[in-house]
C-alpha positions, 0 to 999 in steps of 0.5 A: 917497028924501029920507032914504035910511035912510027904510026904505021908500027901499030898497023904492022905490029899484028900482022907481023906478031900473026907470021909467029915462026917464021919471024924468028930468023930475022929476029936476029940483028933486031936483038943487037940494039938495045931499043929496037930489041924491047919492042919487038920484044914486047910487041910481036914476041909477047903475044906470039907463043909460036914466036916466043918459043923460036926465040927461046934461047935469046930471051934464056939469054936476056933473062938469064945473063941481059948485058947492062944496057939490056937491064937499063932498057928493062929488057931482062925484064920484059924477057923474063914475063915472056919466059914467065907467060910460056910456062904457065 
């Protein structure tokens, strides 16, 4: 998942997204890398409501108080989209 262009990533995405909430503790270190974070949010967290709920504190922080690197990578925007989808 660190490189979304890696052919195996596209195969793993549905499997990992299907794990949902149990995957949440393993995402903490990933949320330290902006590029990796973007793809994890877009491909794993966004399609998994249970996982989005489990990492909601991280999403809120990224959406409401993003670092400059997060803003540059569009992470704040995707975090807001995930939160909006969850609220709908």
